[in-house]
LUMDOVO-771924 format. One record per atom (N, C-alpha, C): residue number from 1; residue in three letters; chain; atom name; x, y, z. Coordinates in pm, 1 decimal. Layout:
+-----+-----+---+----+----------+----------+----------+
:   k :   r : c :  a :       xx :       yy :       zz :
+-----+-----+---+----+----------+----------+----------+
: NUM : ALA : A : CA :        X :        Y :        Z :
...
+-----+-----+---+----+----------+----------+----------+
This chain:
+-----+-----+---+----+----------+----------+----------+
:   k :   r : c :  a :       xx :       yy :       zz :
+-----+-----+---+----+----------+----------+----------+
:   1 : UNK : A :  N :  12140.4 :   6099.3 :  17148.2 :
:   1 : UNK : A : CA :  12052.9 :   6163.4 :  17054.3 :
:   1 : UNK : A :  C :  12131.8 :   6180.6 :  16925.7 :
:   2 : UNK : A :  N :  12063.7 :   6161.3 :  16812.3 :
:   2 : UNK : A : CA :  12132.1 :   6175.4 :  16684.3 :
:   2 : UNK : A :  C :  12047.7 :   6259.2 :  16589.2 :
:   3 : UNK : A :  N :  12114.6 :   6339.7 :  16512.4 :
:   3 : UNK : A : CA :  12052.4 :   6418.1 :  16405.8 :
:   3 : UNK : A :  C :  12108.1 :   6364.6 :  16274.6 :
:   4 : UNK : A :  N :  12021.8 :   6335.4 :  16178.1 :
:   4 : UNK : A : CA :  12066.1 :   6282.7 :  16049.0 :
:   4 : UNK : A :  C :  12050.4 :   6387.6 :  15940.7 :
:   5 : UNK : A :  N :  12152.8 :   6403.9 :  15861.5 :
:   5 : UNK : A : CA :  12149.8 :   6487.2 :  15742.4 :
:   5 : UNK : A :  C :  12154.9 :   6389.2 :  15625.9 :
:   6 : UNK : A :  N :  12045.7 :   6379.1 :  15549.9 :
:   6 : UNK : A : CA :  12039.1 :   6275.0 :  15447.5 :
:   6 : UNK : A :  C :  12006.8 :   6332.0 :  15309.5 :
:   7 : UNK : A :  N :  12049.1 :   6255.9 :  15208.8 :
:   7 : UNK : A : CA :  12017.0 :   6282.8 :  15069.0 :
:   7 : UNK : A :  C :  12056.1 :   6421.9 :  15021.5 :
:   8 : UNK : A :  N :  12179.0 :   6459.4 :  15047.8 :
:   8 : UNK : A : CA :  12230.0 :   6584.0 :  14992.8 :
:   8 : UNK : A :  C :  12231.9 :   6573.9 :  14841.2 :
:   9 : UNK : A :  N :  12208.0 :   6683.7 :  14772.6 :
:   9 : UNK : A : CA :  12204.3 :   6684.7 :  14626.2 :
:   9 : UNK : A :  C :  12340.6 :   6647.9 :  14569.0 :
:  10 : UNK : A :  N :  12446.5 :   6695.0 :  14632.6 :
:  10 : UNK : A : CA :  12581.6 :   6667.9 :  14583.8 :
:  10 : UNK : A :  C :  12660.0 :   6589.2 :  14687.9 :
:  11 : UNK : A :  N :  12762.3 :   6522.0 :  14641.5 :
:  11 : UNK : A : CA :  12852.7 :   6454.2 :  14733.3 :
:  11 : UNK : A :  C :  12931.6 :   6560.2 :  14809.1 :
:  12 : UNK : A :  N :  12945.4 :   6541.1 :  14937.9 :
:  12 : UNK : A : CA :  13016.9 :   6637.7 :  15020.4 :
:  12 : UNK : A :  C :  13163.9 :   6601.4 :  15030.0 :
:  13 : UNK : A :  N :  13244.7 :   6700.0 :  15058.2 :
:  13 : UNK : A : CA :  13388.6 :   6682.1 :  15075.8 :
:  13 : UNK : A :  C :  13411.7 :   6606.6 :  15205.6 :
:  14 : UNK : A :  N :  13485.0 :   6498.8 :  15199.0 :
:  14 : UNK : A : CA :  13510.1 :   6417.3 :  15318.3 :
:  14 : UNK : A :  C :  13585.8 :   6493.8 :  15425.7 :
:  15 : UNK : A :  N :  13654.0 :   6601.8 :  15386.3 :
:  15 : UNK : A : CA :  13727.4 :   6683.9 :  15482.5 :
:  15 : UNK : A :  C :  13642.6 :   6798.5 :  15536.8 :
:  16 : UNK : A :  N :  13519.6 :   6809.5 :  15487.4 :
:  16 : UNK : A : CA :  13429.5 :   6914.6 :  15533.0 :
:  16 : UNK : A :  C :  13398.5 :   6894.3 :  15680.4 :
:  17 : UNK : A :  N :  13420.6 :   6995.8 :  15759.3 :
:  17 : UNK : A : CA :  13395.6 :   6990.1 :  15903.1 :
:  17 : UNK : A :  C :  13289.7 :   7093.9 :  15937.1 :
:  18 : UNK : A :  N :  13162.8 :   7055.4 :  15928.9 :
:  18 : UNK : A : CA :  13057.8 :   7152.7 :  15959.7 :
:  18 : UNK : A :  C :  13065.1 :   7196.9 :  16105.8 :
:  19 : UNK : A :  N :  13015.5 :   7316.4 :  16130.1 :
:  19 : UNK : A : CA :  13003.8 :   7367.6 :  16267.8 :
:  19 : UNK : A :  C :  12856.7 :   7364.4 :  16304.0 :
:  20 : UNK : A :  N :  12829.5 :   7350.5 :  16431.9 :
:  20 : UNK : A : CA :  12691.3 :   7342.0 :  16476.1 :
:  20 : UNK : A :  C :  12675.5 :   7398.5 :  16615.8 :
:  21 : UNK : A :  N :  12551.7 :   7421.8 :  16650.7 :
:  21 : UNK : A : CA :  12515.9 :   7467.8 :  16783.7 :
:  21 : UNK : A :  C :  12367.6 :   7442.9 :  16804.8 :
:  22 : UNK : A :  N :  12319.2 :   7476.4 :  16920.8 :
:  22 : UNK : A : CA :  12179.6 :   7451.7 :  16955.1 :
:  22 : UNK : A :  C :  12117.3 :   7577.0 :  17014.1 :
:  23 : UNK : A :  N :  11988.0 :   7593.5 :  16989.6 :
:  23 : UNK : A : CA :  11910.3 :   7699.9 :  17051.9 :
:  23 : UNK : A :  C :  11785.1 :   7636.2 :  17110.9 :
:  24 : UNK : A :  N :  11733.3 :   7698.2 :  17215.2 :
:  24 : UNK : A : CA :  11610.0 :   7649.6 :  17276.7 :
:  24 : UNK : A :  C :  11493.6 :   7676.2 :  17182.6 :
:  25 : UNK : A :  N :  11402.9 :   7580.3 :  17175.8 :
:  25 : UNK : A : CA :  11290.6 :   7593.3 :  17083.5 :
:  25 : UNK : A :  C :  11162.6 :   7537.2 :  17145.4 :
:  26 : UNK : A :  N :  11136.6 :   7572.5 :  17270.5 :
:  26 : UNK : A : CA :  11009.7 :   7534.1 :  17330.7 :
:  26 : UNK : A :  C :  11015.4 :   7425.6 :  17435.0 :
:  27 : UNK : A :  N :  11132.6 :   7380.1 :  17471.2 :
:  27 : UNK : A : CA :  11143.5 :   7276.8 :  17574.4 :
:  27 : UNK : A :  C :  11181.0 :   7339.7 :  17708.0 :
:  28 : UNK : A :  N :  11278.3 :   7281.2 :  17773.2 :
:  28 : UNK : A : CA :  11326.7 :   7328.9 :  17902.7 :
:  28 : UNK : A :  C :  11413.8 :   7452.3 :  17880.0 :
:  29 : UNK : A :  N :  11363.3 :   7567.0 :  17919.5 :
:  29 : UNK : A : CA :  11435.7 :   7692.5 :  17894.2 :
:  29 : UNK : A :  C :  11563.3 :   7705.5 :  17976.7 :
:  30 : UNK : A :  N :  11583.8 :   7619.9 :  18075.3 :
:  30 : UNK : A : CA :  11704.6 :   7626.6 :  18157.4 :
:  30 : UNK : A :  C :  11815.5 :   7536.0 :  18105.9 :
:  31 : UNK : A :  N :  11788.3 :   7460.5 :  17997.8 :
:  31 : UNK : A : CA :  11888.1 :   7367.1 :  17945.4 :
:  31 : UNK : A :  C :  11892.6 :   7374.9 :  17793.7 :
:  32 : UNK : A :  N :  12011.8 :   7386.4 :  17737.8 :
:  32 : UNK : A : CA :  12034.4 :   7379.8 :  17593.1 :
:  32 : UNK : A :  C :  12152.2 :   7285.8 :  17571.5 :
:  33 : UNK : A :  N :  12139.1 :   7195.0 :  17474.3 :
:  33 : UNK : A : CA :  12247.7 :   7102.1 :  17443.4 :
:  33 : UNK : A :  C :  12375.4 :   7179.0 :  17410.0 :
:  34 : UNK : A :  N :  12488.2 :   7123.0 :  17446.2 :
:  34 : UNK : A : CA :  12617.0 :   7185.8 :  17419.1 :
:  34 : UNK : A :  C :  12674.1 :   7135.0 :  17286.7 :
:  35 : UNK : A :  N :  12721.8 :   7225.8 :  17200.3 :
:  35 : UNK : A : CA :  12785.2 :   7180.1 :  17076.3 :
:  35 : UNK : A :  C :  12913.0 :   7099.5 :  17103.2 :
:  36 : UNK : A :  N :  12972.5 :   7115.6 :  17219.1 :
:  36 : UNK : A : CA :  13094.1 :   7041.3 :  17253.9 :
:  36 : UNK : A :  C :  13065.8 :   6893.8 :  17278.2 :
:  37 : UNK : A :  N :  12938.1 :   6859.2 :  17298.9 :
:  37 : UNK : A : CA :  12901.2 :   6720.2 :  17323.5 :
:  37 : UNK : A :  C :  12863.2 :   6646.2 :  17196.1 :
:  38 : UNK : A :  N :  12888.2 :   6707.9 :  17079.6 :
:  38 : UNK : A : CA :  12851.7 :   6645.6 :  16953.1 :
:  38 : UNK : A :  C :  12972.8 :   6600.0 :  16873.6 :
:  39 : UNK : A :  N :  12952.6 :   6496.2 :  16794.4 :
:  39 : UNK : A : CA :  13057.7 :   6450.0 :  16702.8 :
:  39 : UNK : A :  C :  12993.4 :   6417.3 :  16568.0 :
:  40 : UNK : A :  N :  13055.1 :   6466.4 :  16460.7 :
:  40 : UNK : A : CA :  13002.8 :   6450.6 :  16326.2 :
:  40 : UNK : A :  C :  13068.4 :   6331.4 :  16257.7 :
:  41 : UNK : A :  N :  12987.3 :   6249.2 :  16189.5 :
:  41 : UNK : A : CA :  13038.6 :   6135.6 :  16113.3 :
:  41 : UNK : A :  C :  12973.0 :   6133.9 :  15976.0 :
:  42 : UNK : A :  N :  13054.7 :   6127.4 :  15871.2 :
:  42 : UNK : A : CA :  13002.7 :   6112.2 :  15736.0 :
:  42 : UNK : A :  C :  12974.4 :   5965.5 :  15709.3 :
:  43 : UNK : A :  N :  12868.8 :   5936.4 :  15632.4 :
:  43 : UNK : A : CA :  12845.2 :   5801.1 :  15583.2 :
:  43 : UNK : A :  C :  12943.4 :   5773.7 :  15470.2 :
:  44 : UNK : A :  N :  12953.0 :   5648.6 :  15426.9 :
:  44 : UNK : A : CA :  13047.0 :   5610.4 :  15320.6 :
:  44 : UNK : A :  C :  13030.4 :   5691.8 :  15194.0 :
:  45 : UNK : A :  N :  12908.0 :   5728.7 :  15159.3 :
:  45 : UNK : A : CA :  12883.8 :   5797.1 :  15033.1 :
:  45 : UNK : A :  C :  12905.2 :   5948.4 :  15039.9 :
:  46 : UNK : A :  N :  12929.2 :   6002.6 :  15155.9 :
:  46 : UNK : A : CA :  12950.7 :   6146.7 :  15178.0 :
:  46 : UNK : A :  C :  12833.7 :   6232.9 :  15130.3 :
:  47 : UNK : A :  N :  12716.8 :   6172.8 :  15119.4 :
:  47 : UNK : A : CA :  12594.9 :   6249.2 :  15092.7 :
:  47 : UNK : A :  C :  12509.3 :   6255.4 :  15218.4 :
:  48 : UNK : A :  N :  12537.6 :   6170.6 :  15312.9 :
:  48 : UNK : A : CA :  12463.2 :   6163.4 :  15438.3 :
:  48 : UNK : A :  C :  12561.9 :   6172.4 :  15553.7 :
:  49 : UNK : A :  N :  12512.2 :   6217.7 :  15667.0 :
:  49 : UNK : A : CA :  12596.7 :   6223.8 :  15785.0 :
:  49 : UNK : A :  C :  12512.6 :   6223.2 :  15910.6 :
:  50 : UNK : A :  N :  12578.4 :   6197.9 :  16022.3 :
:  50 : UNK : A : CA :  12510.0 :   6191.6 :  16150.7 :
:  50 : UNK : A :  C :  12585.7 :   6275.5 :  16252.4 :
:  51 : UNK : A :  N :  12512.3 :   6357.0 :  16324.7 :
:  51 : UNK : A : CA :  12567.2 :   6428.6 :  16439.0 :
:  51 : UNK : A :  C :  12519.1 :   6356.5 :  16563.5 :
:  52 : UNK : A :  N :  12611.2 :   6290.8 :  16632.9 :
:  52 : UNK : A : CA :  12578.3 :   6221.9 :  16757.5 :
:  52 : UNK : A :  C :  12603.3 :   6317.3 :  16872.6 :
:  53 : UNK : A :  N :  12504.4 :   6329.1 :  16961.2 :
:  53 : UNK : A : CA :  12513.4 :   6422.9 :  17072.9 :
:  53 : UNK : A :  C :  12494.5 :   6347.3 :  17203.4 :
:  54 : UNK : A :  N :  12590.4 :   6362.4 :  17293.1 :
:  54 : UNK : A : CA :  12580.9 :   6305.0 :  17425.9 :
:  54 : UNK : A :  C :  12490.9 :   6394.5 :  17509.4 :
:  55 : UNK : A :  N :  12382.2 :   6337.7 :  17561.8 :
:  55 : UNK : A : CA :  12285.8 :   6413.7 :  17640.9 :
:  55 : UNK : A :  C :  12301.1 :   6372.9 :  17787.4 :
:  56 : UNK : A :  N :  12318.3 :   6469.9 :  17877.5 :
:  56 : UNK : A : CA :  12330.0 :   6437.4 :  18019.5 :
:  56 : UNK : A :  C :  12210.3 :   6355.8 :  18068.5 :
:  57 : UNK : A :  N :  12234.7 :   6269.2 :  18165.6 :
:  57 : UNK : A : CA :  12131.5 :   6177.1 :  18214.7 :
:  57 : UNK : A :  C :  12006.8 :   6247.8 :  18266.8 :
:  58 : UNK : A :  N :  12020.5 :   6365.8 :  18322.7 :
:  58 : UNK : A : CA :  11905.1 :   6434.5 :  18381.3 :
:  58 : UNK : A :  C :  11835.7 :   6528.1 :  18282.8 :
:  59 : UNK : A :  N :  11867.2 :   6518.4 :  18152.8 :
:  59 : UNK : A : CA :  11810.5 :   6606.8 :  18051.1 :
:  59 : UNK : A :  C :  11771.4 :   6525.3 :  17929.3 :
:  60 : UNK : A :  N :  11690.9 :   6588.1 :  17841.3 :
:  60 : UNK : A : CA :  11658.4 :   6517.3 :  17717.4 :
:  60 : UNK : A :  C :  11677.3 :   6602.5 :  17592.6 :
:  61 : UNK : A :  N :  11688.3 :   6732.4 :  17604.7 :
:  61 : UNK : A : CA :  11712.1 :   6817.5 :  17488.7 :
:  61 : UNK : A :  C :  11599.1 :   6817.3 :  17387.9 :
:  62 : UNK : A :  N :  11480.8 :   6770.9 :  17427.7 :
:  62 : UNK : A : CA :  11371.9 :   6753.1 :  17331.3 :
:  62 : UNK : A :  C :  11321.7 :   6882.6 :  17269.5 :
:  63 : UNK : A :  N :  11345.7 :   6995.9 :  17331.9 :
:  63 : UNK : A : CA :  11300.2 :   7120.8 :  17273.1 :
:  63 : UNK : A :  C :  11408.9 :   7198.0 :  17202.4 :
:  64 : UNK : A :  N :  11527.4 :   7140.9 :  17190.5 :
:  64 : UNK : A : CA :  11639.0 :   7213.2 :  17130.4 :
:  64 : UNK : A :  C :  11637.8 :   7199.3 :  16978.6 :
:  65 : UNK : A :  N :  11686.6 :   7302.8 :  16913.4 :
:  65 : UNK : A : CA :  11693.5 :   7307.0 :  16767.4 :
:  65 : UNK : A :  C :  11839.7 :   7318.0 :  16726.9 :
:  66 : UNK : A :  N :  11878.9 :   7240.0 :  16628.5 :
:  66 : UNK : A : CA :  12017.3 :   7235.9 :  16580.6 :
:  66 : UNK : A :  C :  12034.8 :   7329.0 :  16462.1 :
:  67 : UNK : A :  N :  12141.8 :   7407.7 :  16462.1 :
:  67 : UNK : A : CA :  12182.3 :   7481.8 :  16342.5 :
:  67 : UNK : A :  C :  12316.6 :   7426.7 :  16297.7 :
:  68 : UNK : A :  N :  12337.5 :   7427.1 :  16167.4 :
:  68 : UNK : A : CA :  12461.5 :   7373.5 :  16111.2 :
:  68 : UNK : A :  C :  12503.9 :   7461.4 :  15993.6 :
:  69 : UNK : A :  N :  12632.1 :   7493.2 :  15987.5 :
:  69 : UNK : A : CA :  12687.8 :   7569.8 :  15875.7 :
:  69 : UNK : A :  C :  12820.3 :   7507.4 :  15834.3 :
:  70 : UNK : A :  N :  12867.3 :   7545.5 :  15717.1 :
:  70 : UNK : A : CA :  13001.5 :   7506.4 :  15674.0 :
:  70 : UNK : A :  C :  13010.6 :   7376.1 :  15597.7 :
:  71 : UNK : A :  N :  12897.6 :   7320.4 :  15553.7 :
:  71 : UNK : A : CA :  12906.3 :   7201.2 :  15470.5 :
:  71 : UNK : A :  C :  12969.2 :   7239.6 :  15336.4 :
:  72 : UNK : A :  N :  13053.3 :   7153.1 :  15285.2 :
:  72 : UNK : A : CA :  13123.9 :   7181.3 :  15160.1 :
:  72 : UNK : A :  C :  13108.7 :   7060.7 :  15066.8 :
:  73 : UNK : A :  N :  13074.8 :   7087.0 :  14940.2 :
:  73 : UNK : A : CA :  13061.1 :   6975.7 :  14846.5 :
:  73 : UNK : A :  C :  13197.2 :   6937.7 :  14788.6 :
:  74 : UNK : A :  N :  13197.3 :   6831.5 :  14709.9 :
:  74 : UNK : A : CA :  13323.0 :   6778.9 :  14655.5 :
:  74 : UNK : A :  C :  13390.8 :   6876.0 :  14558.6 :
:  75 : UNK : A :  N :  13317.8 :   6974.8 :  14507.6 :
:  75 : UNK : A : CA :  13374.8 :   7075.9 :  14417.8 :
:  75 : UNK : A :  C :  13433.1 :   7194.5 :  14493.0 :
:  76 : UNK : A :  N :  13419.0 :   7194.6 :  14625.3 :
:  76 : UNK : A : CA :  13473.0 :   7303.1 :  14706.2 :
:  76 : UNK : A :  C :  13375.1 :   7414.6 :  14736.2 :
:  77 : UNK : A :  N :  13250.6 :   7402.5 :  14691.2 :
:  77 : UNK : A : CA :  13148.8 :   7503.3 :  14721.3 :
:  77 : UNK : A :  C :  13105.9 :   7490.2 :  14867.3 :
:  78 : UNK : A :  N :  13105.0 :   7601.6 :  14937.8 :
:  78 : UNK : A : CA :  13069.3 :   7601.0 :  15080.1 :
:  78 : UNK : A :  C :  12927.1 :   7650.8 :  15096.2 :
:  79 : UNK : A :  N :  12852.8 :   7580.4 :  15177.5 :
:  79 : UNK : A : CA :  12713.9 :   7616.9 :  15206.6 :
:  79 : UNK : A :  C :  12709.2 :   7759.4 :  15261.5 :
:  80 : UNK : A :  N :  12621.8 :   7841.6 :  15206.6 :
:  80 : UNK : A : CA :  12613.3 :   7980.3 :  15252.8 :
:  80 : UNK : A :  C :  12497.5 :   8003.0 :  15348.7 :
:  81 : UNK : A :  N :  12399.4 :   7914.5 :  15348.1 :
:  81 : UNK : A : CA :  12284.2 :   7928.9 :  15437.0 :
:  81 : UNK : A :  C :  12299.3 :   7838.1 :  15557.7 :
:  82 : UNK : A :  N :  12227.8 :   7871.2 :  15661.9 :
:  82 : UNK : A : CA :  12225.7 :   7787.8 :  15781.7 :
:  82 : UNK : A :  C :  12120.7 :   7678.7 :  15765.0 :
:  83 : UNK : A :  N :  12156.0 :   7556.4 :  15797.6 :
:  83 : UNK : A : CA :  12061.8 :   7445.6 :  15799.3 :
:  83 : UNK : A :  C :  12007.4 :   7433.1 :  15941.0 :
:  84 : UNK : A :  N :  11875.5 :   7422.6 :  15953.4 :
:  84 : UNK : A : CA :  11811.0 :   7407.7 :  16083.5 :
:  84 : UNK : A :  C :  11745.4 :   7270.5 :  16091.2 :
:  85 : UNK : A :  N :  11765.7 :   7199.6 :  16202.1 :
:  85 : UNK : A : CA :  11701.5 :   7069.7 :  16225.3 :
:  85 : UNK : A :  C :  11641.1 :   7070.2 :  16364.7 :
:  86 : UNK : A :  N :  11520.1 :   7017.5 :  16374.7 :
:  86 : UNK : A : CA :  11453.3 :   7005.4 :  16504.6 :
:  86 : UNK : A :  C :  11464.9 :   6862.1 :  16554.1 :
:  87 : UNK : A :  N :  11463.4 :   6843.9 :  16685.5 :
:  87 : UNK : A : CA :  11460.3 :   6710.7 :  16740.9 :
:  87 : UNK : A :  C :  11324.0 :   6649.6 :  16714.0 :
:  88 : UNK : A :  N :  11320.3 :   6517.7 :  16700.8 :
:  88 : UNK : A : CA :  11192.1 :   6451.3 :  16679.8 :
:  88 : UNK : A :  C :  11174.2 :   6340.0 :  16781.0 :
+-----+-----+---+----+----------+----------+----------+
């Protein structure tokens, strides 16, 4: 499963290491994706990125919602709000 962060207004710092986690949002209430199963990759332009998440074979995570904080632009400004993304 992959979550895409696209078309940021500013170029992000290539050393920016966002943090993320998941909360249940209407799917299987007994399963929530683990943030430890995710890996973040910036695209070449550092305006887009992908969070790849390994999903266990017996689950799909379709009701989980991703939160992300700590994005930093090339000027050193750190995101102060939480970004929320839903699975599609």
